[in-house]
N, C-alpha and C positions, 0 to 999 in steps of 0.2 A: 590439405584444405579445397574444395573448389574453388569456383570465382565469384561466391556470392558473397562475398563482403563479411564473412564470416556468421551469416543469418546460414543456419539448418533448418528444417522441416522436421517436425517434432515430430517424431512415432506417435499413431493415437494413443492416448493414455494418459499417465497423468500430467507431465510438460506440458500439452497442447488442452488440457483441461485447466492448469493453472496459470498460463495464460491468459486463456480467455476469459480467466471469472478476473485479473488484475486488469486485464482490458475491461471489462464492465465495472468494476471500481474504480477506474479510471474516472470512466463518462463521468457515472455519478455523482462522485464526488468533486470531478468539476464544475457537472452541472450545479450539483448542490450550493458547493463553493462560491462561484460570479454571482450566484441571485442572492446568496448571502450577503453578500461582500456589497453588493450593489443597493440592496434595497434595505440592509436591519444591521449595518456595520457600523453604527453609533451607539445601538443597543450594547453589542459585547463585542467587540473589537479582537480580543483576546480571541476566543471561543471560534470567531468567524475565520481568524487567522489563521487558528490550525487546522480547521478544515480545508481551508486550502494547503496547506502543506499536506496533507493526508493527501488530496488528489496527487501534487507534485507526486509524492514517491510512491504512488501507486503508478502514475507514466513512466518512472523511472522505473518500478521492479516490471512493467509490463513489455517494455524494448529490451531491457538489457536480461530478460529472461529469455525473450525469444533469440538470443546472439549468443554463436559460440566461443566469442573471442576471451580471453583469459581475463583483460580487462574488465569484457562487457561483466564475466562472470564474479570477478571482486566489486562492481560498484553495485552488482544485484544485491551479493551479500552484507556489502556495507549498511543498502537501501532497507535492507530487511528488516536487519537488526536495530535497524533506527524506528522502523516500525514499530516493530516489538515492542522498544521503550517506549516508543512516545502512546502508544495503545494503554500501558499496563499503568504507566505514570498521569496521561488522561483519565485514563480508568478509575484510575484510585482518588487522585484530585477530584473530579466530579463529588465525591463524597463531602471534601474540605473547603473545597472553593466556591462560594458565592456562585458568580460569574461562569464557571464552566459546567455545575450543576443546572442550573437554570435554562441554560441556553444550552442545548444540543449539537453537538460537532461529529462527526464522523464517526471518533475514536470517545465517544461520550459512550459511558456505560459498558467500556471493553466492546464497542458496536453494536449496543442493541437494537439499534436501528439497522442493521445487518444483518439479524441473526447473528451474531457474536461472532462473525467472521473475520471480520476484522481481525482479532485476538489470535485466531485459528490460522489464517493463510501465511504469516510470517513463519509461522513455526513448519510450515509445508513446505514454502518456499524454499526454508534452511535446509529441511532434510531432501529436498529434490535437487540440490544443489550439491550437496556434500555425497548426495547417489552417485549425480553424473561424475564428478572430481571423480571420488572412486573406481568408476569404469572408465576414465578417460585416458 
């Protein structure tokens, strides 16, 4: 391993693209969450805390996918599983829990406001990590 503290440049392709998409999602979800928490928190606290949680997950995944250290890879895997379970749970709960259905979160309707990428991204992330482990 080189002296870059475990951060390896990604080859052009799926890894770099995945990290970039998670970076964009981290920025978008963070901005949305901050706005919602400051301006609308009293309307739907659960929904807006879920948006903030999704932003934190996207930040964690973006940074840990960019790091080749085994601990970072394990953290990324846990965060991706958490994201996938969160998207499916919030997406499904939105049909049954009034507050979640009325106030859109990042994970509402399986990420419909983000072209349903929130439900697909963790699957690609987990596939990517598995592929990297097999190569490693």
